[in-house]
C-alpha positions as CSV (number, residue, x, y, z in Angstrom):
1,M,16.2,15.7,16.2
2,N,12.8,17.2,17.8
3,L,11.6,19.1,14.5
4,S,8.4,20.0,16.7
5,D,10.0,22.2,19.0
6,P,10.8,25.5,17.3
7,S,13.6,26.5,19.6
8,N,15.8,23.6,17.6
9,W,15.8,25.5,14.3
10,K,14.2,29.0,15.2
11,D,16.0,31.8,13.1
12,K,18.7,29.1,11.8
13,L,17.1,28.2,8.3
14,S,16.0,30.1,5.3
15,N,14.1,27.8,3.5
16,S,11.5,24.7,4.8
17,R,13.3,22.4,2.4
18,Q,16.3,22.2,4.7
19,L,13.9,20.2,7.2
20,G,12.1,18.1,4.1
21,G,8.9,18.6,1.8
22,I,7.7,17.6,-1.4
23,E,9.7,18.0,-4.4
24,T,8.1,16.9,-8.0
25,S,9.9,16.0,-11.0
26,I,9.5,13.9,-14.0
27,L,11.5,10.6,-14.8
28,D,14.1,11.1,-17.9
29,N,15.0,7.5,-18.5
30,G,14.4,4.1,-18.7
31,A,10.5,2.4,-18.8
32,G,9.7,4.8,-16.5
33,R,10.8,7.7,-18.6
34,G,8.4,10.6,-18.9
35,T,6.3,9.6,-15.5
36,R,5.4,12.2,-12.8
37,I,6.9,11.9,-9.0
38,A,7.1,13.5,-5.8
39,W,9.5,12.3,-3.2
40,I,8.5,13.6,-0.1
41,N,11.5,14.1,2.8
42,T,9.7,13.9,6.6
43,G,12.8,14.9,8.2
44,T,13.6,11.8,10.2
45,G,15.2,9.6,8.1
46,L,11.9,8.4,6.2
47,R,11.6,9.5,2.8
48,F,9.4,8.1,0.0
49,K,8.5,8.2,-3.6
50,V,4.9,9.0,-4.9
51,V,4.5,8.0,-8.6
52,L,1.5,10.3,-9.2
53,D,0.9,8.3,-12.9
54,R,0.5,4.8,-11.0
55,G,-2.6,6.1,-9.0
56,M,-0.2,7.8,-6.4
57,D,0.9,4.6,-5.2
58,I,4.4,4.6,-3.4
59,L,7.4,3.0,-5.1
60,D,10.8,3.5,-3.2
61,A,10.7,4.0,0.6
62,F,13.9,4.5,2.9
63,H,14.4,4.8,6.8
64,N,18.1,6.0,6.6
65,E,20.2,3.8,4.6
66,H,17.5,0.9,5.2
67,S,15.1,0.5,2.4
68,L,11.7,-0.6,3.8
69,S,9.7,-1.5,0.4
70,W,10.5,-4.4,-2.4
71,I,11.3,-3.4,-5.8
72,S,10.4,-5.9,-8.5
73,N,12.4,-7.1,-11.1
74,V,10.0,-4.8,-13.3
75,G,11.1,-1.8,-11.2
76,H,9.7,1.7,-12.3
77,V,7.3,1.6,-15.4
78,S,5.2,4.1,-16.9
79,S,1.5,3.5,-16.6
80,Q,-0.4,1.2,-19.3
81,P,-3.5,1.4,-18.9
82,F,-4.7,-1.5,-21.1
83,S,-2.8,-4.0,-19.2
84,N,-6.2,-5.0,-18.1
85,Q,-6.8,-8.5,-18.9
86,G,-5.4,-11.8,-17.9
87,I,-2.2,-11.4,-16.1
88,D,-1.4,-8.1,-17.7
89,W,-1.0,-6.7,-14.4
90,L,2.0,-8.3,-13.7
91,R,4.3,-6.8,-16.3
92,T,3.4,-3.3,-14.9
93,F,4.0,-4.5,-11.2
94,G,7.0,-2.7,-9.9
95,G,5.7,-3.7,-6.4
96,G,6.9,-0.7,-4.1
97,L,6.0,0.3,-0.8
98,L,1.9,0.6,-1.7
99,T,0.3,-1.0,-4.6
100,T,-3.5,-0.5,-4.8
101,C,-5.3,-3.2,-6.2
102,G,-9.2,-2.3,-7.5
103,I,-11.4,0.0,-7.2
104,S,-14.0,-2.2,-9.3
105,S,-12.0,-5.7,-9.1
106,M,-9.4,-7.2,-7.4
107,G,-8.0,-10.6,-7.1
108,P,-7.7,-12.9,-9.9
109,P,-8.7,-12.3,-13.5
110,N,-12.2,-13.3,-13.8
111,A,-15.6,-12.9,-16.1
112,D,-19.3,-13.2,-15.6
113,E,-22.3,-11.9,-17.3
114,T,-21.2,-8.3,-16.8
115,G,-17.8,-8.7,-18.5
116,S,-14.3,-9.6,-18.1
117,R,-11.7,-8.4,-15.8
118,G,-7.7,-8.6,-15.3
119,L,-5.8,-9.4,-12.2
120,H,-6.2,-6.7,-9.5
121,G,-7.7,-4.1,-11.5
122,N,-6.9,-1.1,-13.5
123,Y,-6.2,1.7,-10.7
124,S,-2.8,1.1,-10.0
125,N,-2.2,1.7,-14.3
126,T,-4.3,5.0,-14.0
127,P,-2.5,8.8,-13.8
128,A,-3.8,10.8,-11.1
129,E,-4.7,14.7,-11.4
130,L,-3.0,16.4,-9.2
131,I,-5.1,18.8,-7.2
132,S,-2.9,20.7,-4.7
133,I,0.4,20.4,-2.8
134,K,0.8,22.0,0.4
135,Q,4.0,22.4,1.7
136,P,5.7,22.9,5.3
137,D,6.2,26.6,6.4
138,I,8.8,27.5,8.8
139,Y,7.9,30.9,9.6
140,S,4.4,30.1,10.5
141,G,5.5,27.0,12.6
142,D,3.0,24.7,10.5
143,L,5.0,21.9,9.9
144,S,2.5,19.6,7.9
145,Y,2.6,18.8,4.4
146,E,0.0,17.3,2.2
147,I,-0.8,16.2,-1.7
148,V,-4.0,15.5,-3.0
149,G,-4.9,13.9,-6.4
150,I,-8.1,12.4,-8.1
151,I,-7.8,9.2,-9.9
152,R,-10.8,8.1,-12.0
153,E,-12.1,4.4,-13.2
154,T,-14.9,5.4,-15.3
155,T,-16.2,4.5,-19.0
156,T,-19.2,6.3,-21.3
157,F,-22.5,4.6,-20.3
158,G,-21.0,2.4,-17.6
159,P,-19.9,2.8,-14.0
160,S,-17.7,6.1,-13.1
161,L,-15.4,5.6,-9.8
162,E,-13.2,8.4,-8.6
163,L,-11.1,8.1,-5.7
164,K,-9.8,11.3,-4.1
165,R,-6.2,10.3,-2.6
166,T,-4.6,12.6,0.3
167,I,-1.0,11.6,1.2
168,S,0.3,13.9,4.3
169,G,2.3,13.8,7.6
170,I,4.3,16.5,9.7
171,L,7.9,17.0,9.7
172,G,9.6,15.3,12.5
173,S,7.2,12.4,12.7
174,A,7.9,9.0,10.5
175,E,4.9,8.4,9.4
176,I,2.7,8.5,6.2
177,N,-1.2,8.8,6.2
178,I,-2.9,7.7,3.4
179,K,-7.2,8.9,3.4
180,D,-8.9,7.4,0.1
181,E,-12.3,8.6,-0.7
182,V,-14.1,6.7,-3.4
183,F,-17.1,8.5,-4.8
184,N,-19.8,7.1,-7.5
185,R,-20.1,9.7,-10.1
186,G,-22.2,7.4,-12.3
187,N,-25.9,7.4,-12.5
188,S,-25.9,3.7,-11.5
189,P,-24.6,1.1,-9.0
190,A,-21.2,0.5,-9.1
191,P,-19.0,-2.2,-8.4
192,H,-16.4,-1.7,-5.7
193,M,-13.0,-3.5,-4.3
194,V,-10.0,-2.2,-2.8
195,L,-6.9,-4.1,-1.4
196,Y,-3.9,-1.8,-0.5
197,H,-0.6,-4.2,-1.2
198,I,2.0,-2.9,1.1
199,N,5.0,-4.8,-0.2
200,C,7.9,-4.9,2.1
201,G,11.7,-6.5,1.2
202,W,15.1,-6.8,2.3
203,P,16.7,-5.5,4.5
204,L,13.5,-4.7,6.8
205,I,12.5,-8.1,5.7
206,D,14.9,-10.9,6.4
207,D,15.0,-14.4,7.9
208,G,13.5,-14.1,11.2
209,T,11.8,-10.9,10.8
210,R,8.5,-11.0,12.9
211,I,5.2,-10.8,11.1
212,V,3.1,-9.4,13.7
213,W,-0.9,-9.2,13.8
214,K,-3.6,-10.8,15.9
215,G,-7.0,-12.6,14.3
216,E,-8.0,-15.7,12.8
217,I,-6.8,-17.4,9.5
218,Q,-9.9,-18.1,7.6
219,K,-9.4,-21.6,6.0
220,R,-9.3,-21.5,2.1
221,E,-8.9,-24.5,-0.4
222,S,-5.1,-24.0,-0.5
223,D,-4.4,-24.3,3.0
224,D,-3.3,-28.0,2.7
225,S,-0.5,-27.0,0.0
226,M,1.4,-24.5,2.3
227,S,5.1,-24.6,2.5
228,D,6.7,-26.8,5.8
229,F,7.9,-23.4,6.6
230,N,4.4,-21.9,7.1
231,K,2.8,-25.2,8.7
232,K,5.4,-24.5,11.5
233,N,5.3,-20.7,11.7
234,R,1.4,-19.8,10.9
235,F,2.6,-16.8,9.0
236,T,4.3,-14.9,12.1
237,K,8.0,-15.0,10.7
238,C,9.7,-14.5,7.7
239,A,11.6,-17.3,6.2
240,A,14.8,-17.5,4.4
241,P,14.6,-17.8,0.4
242,L,12.7,-20.9,-0.4
243,D,13.2,-23.0,-3.7
244,E,9.5,-24.0,-3.6
245,H,8.7,-20.3,-3.9
246,S,10.3,-20.0,-7.3
247,A,8.0,-18.6,-10.3
248,F,4.9,-18.4,-9.1
249,G,5.4,-20.2,-6.0
250,E,3.7,-18.6,-2.5
251,D,2.0,-18.7,0.6
252,V,-1.0,-16.5,1.2
253,A,-3.3,-16.0,4.5
254,F,-6.5,-14.7,4.6
255,I,-6.9,-13.1,8.4
256,D,-10.1,-12.2,10.0
257,P,-8.1,-9.1,12.4
258,S,-8.6,-8.4,15.7
259,T,-9.0,-4.8,16.9
260,D,-8.7,-2.5,19.7
261,E,-11.3,-0.7,21.6
262,N,-11.7,2.0,18.6
263,D,-12.0,-0.5,16.1
264,Q,-8.5,-0.3,15.0
265,V,-6.2,-3.0,13.4
266,T,-2.4,-2.8,13.6
267,C,-0.2,-5.0,12.5
268,G,3.3,-4.8,11.3
269,Y,6.9,-6.1,10.6
270,M,9.7,-6.2,13.1
271,N,13.3,-6.7,12.6
272,D,14.9,-7.3,16.0
273,N,18.5,-7.3,14.6
274,L,17.9,-3.8,13.0
275,E,15.6,-3.2,15.5
276,L,13.6,-1.6,12.8
277,G,9.7,-2.0,12.5
278,L,7.3,-0.6,10.0
279,S,3.9,-0.3,11.8
280,I,0.3,-0.5,9.7
281,S,-3.0,0.4,11.5
282,F,-6.2,1.0,9.6
283,S,-10.0,0.4,10.6
284,K,-11.7,-2.6,10.4
285,K,-15.1,-1.2,9.9
286,Q,-13.6,0.4,6.4
287,M,-11.8,-2.8,5.6
288,P,-12.7,-5.7,7.4
289,W,-9.9,-8.4,6.0
290,L,-6.2,-8.6,6.6
291,I,-4.2,-10.3,3.9
292,N,-0.7,-11.7,4.1
293,W,1.1,-12.9,0.7
294,Q,4.7,-14.4,1.3
295,H,6.7,-15.3,-1.7
296,W,10.3,-15.9,-0.4
297,G,11.8,-16.6,-4.3
298,K,15.4,-16.3,-4.5
299,N,15.8,-12.7,-5.8
300,E,12.1,-12.2,-5.4
301,Y,12.5,-12.2,-1.9
302,V,8.9,-10.3,-0.3
303,T,6.0,-10.4,1.8
304,A,2.7,-8.1,2.1
305,L,0.3,-7.1,4.8
306,E,-2.7,-6.2,2.8
307,P,-5.6,-4.4,4.0
308,A,-8.9,-4.8,2.4
309,T,-12.4,-4.7,1.6
310,N,-12.8,-8.5,0.7
311,P,-10.3,-11.3,0.0
312,P,-8.8,-11.3,-3.1
313,V,-11.3,-13.5,-4.9
314,G,-12.2,-11.2,-7.8
315,Q,-15.6,-9.1,-8.8
316,A,-17.2,-12.1,-10.2
317,A,-16.6,-14.4,-7.1
318,A,-17.5,-11.8,-4.5
319,R,-20.7,-11.0,-6.6
320,E,-21.7,-15.0,-6.5
321,N,-21.0,-15.2,-2.8
322,G,-22.8,-11.8,-1.9
323,T,-20.1,-9.6,-0.4
324,L,-19.7,-7.6,-3.3
325,I,-19.9,-3.7,-2.3
326,L,-22.3,-1.9,-4.8
327,L,-21.9,1.9,-4.6
328,K,-25.0,3.5,-5.1
329,P,-25.0,7.1,-7.3
330,G,-23.6,9.6,-5.0
331,E,-22.7,7.2,-2.8
332,S,-19.0,7.4,-1.1
333,R,-16.7,5.1,1.2
334,T,-13.5,6.4,2.7
335,Y,-10.4,4.1,3.9
336,E,-7.2,5.8,6.0
337,I,-3.8,3.7,6.9
338,K,-1.1,4.9,8.7
339,L,2.3,3.6,8.2
340,E,4.9,4.3,11.1
341,V,8.6,3.5,11.4
342,L,9.5,2.1,14.4
343,K,13.1,2.2,16.1
344,G,14.7,1.1,19.2
345,Q,13.4,-0.9,22.0
346,T,9.9,-0.2,20.5
347,V,10.4,-2.8,17.9
348,S,10.7,-5.6,20.1
349,E,7.9,-4.2,22.3
350,F,5.7,-4.6,19.8
351,K,3.6,-7.4,20.4
352,M,0.0,-8.2,19.9
C-alpha cells in the first residue's frame, strides 16, 4: 500500500500507530532484563529493534515473515561496560543488524604506550542518553519518524568522544537511515576509528545468496588461507555451512570500494529465490573501507558487510601505519548509512 498518498487512509484512522511508528519499552526477562529498547514499524513489513542501552544499535530486524539479521548464541544481553579487555567483547556480542565498533579503537585487542584496548572497543556496551522521539502525524500528513540519542566514550583527564545518533525514516518506505555525528568534547586530540558491523543471517542469507559489491580486494597476510569456497567465489556468494568455519574459522576481505559519481558506495545481499534483498549505501569520503566478514559455521551462520574508517587492525596498528584519525578538540566527523529492503524484480536487477 502506498502510504505516501493520504487518499488511501485519510479519514479512516484515529491514530498514527495504526500505520506504524516508534514504541519504547524495557525488557523484563533473561540476560537482557532491564534493557531499554525501541521497536520501529515502518508500515512496509520492515520492523526493527533499536537497543537504547547498547549504543542505539539494531538487534532484531524483519521484513514480513523473513528475518534480515543474524542473532548470535549470546542474543540479547544487558550492556557490560567493563567487557573491554582481550576478547571479552564476544561475551556480549548479540549480532544483530547493526553493531557499532569503536569509537576510539576497533579490530583485535591491542596495546601500545598509550594503553591497552579490547576487541572492537567500548561503544556497543555503552547506554545512550535518549534526547528525542518524533512520531509520524496523520493529521498533518507528516509521516516521518526519528529517534535521537547521545553516546559518550570518555574518561576524566583523558579523551572525550561524544556520538549523536539519529535513526530516521518515513512510514511507507522500507528504509533505515542512520546518521552519526562524532565530536571531540575534550581538550586534547582524541584517537577515533569506527566500523559498522551489519550482520545478516538466514533466510536472507542462504546458500547462493549474492554478495554484491564493486571494488578491489586488498592483499592481507592471511589471504592464502582462505577457504576453498572463497578461493573460487572471491567473496561474491554465500556458502552452505562449512566445517572449517567451526569455532573461530572465518574468511575476511578488506575491500577498496568503487563509487558512483556522487561518491556513494552501494553494496548488499540479494536472495534471488526469495526475491528479497538488502541494499547498503554510504559515502566513501566518510568511510573509505568496506569489510566483508564471512563465518559459515554450523548453527553460527552469518556474514557482514562493514563500512569503516579503517580496516579492523586496532588503534595501535593504525597509529603505527599513520592511518589513525586524531580529532582535534571541538572537531567532528559525520557518518551516514542507508539500509533499504528490496523486493521482487529489483532484487534480480541489483548488480554492480
